N, C-alpha and C positions, 0 to 999 in steps of 0.2 A: 700354803704352797699350792701349786697348780698340779692337777692330775686328770687323767681321762677316766670317764665313767660311761658305761654303755647303759642307755635307758630303754631302748627297744631295738629290734632289728634295724640296721642302717642308721641308728641314732647314737653316735658317740660324741660326747661333749667334753671340752676342757673346762674344768671347774676348780673353784677354791675348795680345798679340803684341809682338815687339821694337819698341822706339822707332826711327823712321826716322833715318837719318843722311845727311849730304851725302856723295856718292861722287865727284862731279865738280865742277869749279869753275863749271859751268853749271847746277847744281842749285839748287832752292829748297825750303824746308820751310814748309808751310802748315798752320796750325791750322784745322781744319774747323769752320765755323759751321753749315752746312747742306749736305745731300747729297740728290740725287734717287734715286728708284728708277726706272731706265730700263726700257723694254720689253725691252732686251737682257739685263737682270738677271733677267727673268721666264722667259726660255727655259730656263735650267738649273733654275730653281725648279720649273717645270712638268714637267721631265724631257725636254724636247725636245732638249736638248744633253747629251751624256754627258761624264763626267769621272771620272778615276781616284782623285783625292785631293782633300781640302778645299782651297779656294782663296778668296782675298780677292775681295770684290765691291764694286761701286759706282763711280760716276764722275759727272761733271757736278756738281761741288761748288763751294761758295764758301767763302772763309775769309780769314784774315789771314796775310800773309807774316811769319814769325818769324825766318828765317835765310836768307841767300843765299850762294852761292859767289862767289868773287872776280871771275868773268867776267860775272856777271849785271848787265845794264844797264837793262832796261826796267821792272823792278819793284824796290821796295825794302822793307826791313823796315818793318812797320806798314801797308803797302798792303792794302786790301781787294781781293781778286782773284776772278775767275771762272775756273774750269778747265773746258774742254770735254770732249767725249766721249773724246778720245785726247790723248796728249802728242805734240808735234811740234816740229821745229826751226825752222819758219817761213821757211826759206831755200831748201829744195830746189825743183825745178821743180813738183812737185805742190802744195806749200804756196803757192808763188807764184801758182798757178792757183786757189787757194782750196779745195783738196781736201786739207785737213790729215789726213783719215782715211786717206789713201793716202801719207802722208809716207814718203819714202825712208829716213829715219833714226829715225822715231818708233815708237810702239807703244801698247798698251792698258794701262789701269790694272790692277793686281793681278798683273802678270807680272814680267818681268825686262827690263833694258836690254840693249844689244848686248854689254856687258862682263859680263853675268851677275849684275849687282847687282839686288836686289829693288826693285820699284816698287810702292808701296802702292796701295791702292784707296780710293775716295772715302768709303766708309762706315766711317770710323775717326776717331779723334781728331786724327791728324796724317797728312800725306801728303808723301812725298819726291816732288818734281816734277822729273823730268829735263828738260833744255832749257827752263828756266823762261822765258827770253826769247821763245821761240816758242810757248809753251803758255799762260802766264798772261796774263790781261787785267785790268789795274787799273781799278777804277771811279773816277770823279772825286771821290767822297767815300765815307766809310764809312757805309753805310745802317744799321749797328747803333748808331751814335752820333748822337743827335739833339739 
């Protein structure tokens, strides 16, 4: 699949990367329909944040759920979903207080989960979403179908 990687300040490239896979029964796979460029993506682009190697960028995406793990209950295949700034479990004390960005078990897009499995970023064709039940929000209808 294609996804964006930032190599250096001002150097973002569309590249071939491995297709995502489910790694846990709580994962979902989302086909990205649209993704935002967040201000936090601009910090490394401008050179304000340093990094040693290319990494995947993008978050705050919307798309269609194409595959779910056996334990996922709140979204289903075919649902149009919104994915926020981070992935989170939705159950820890911080999530229960509405501070998913400080989830005890979650993380950021484009990195790894607690088991060292890759987590895709939102500026790609597909995203593996850890903790899909706590992260993804299904819309009442698919805005791409009228």
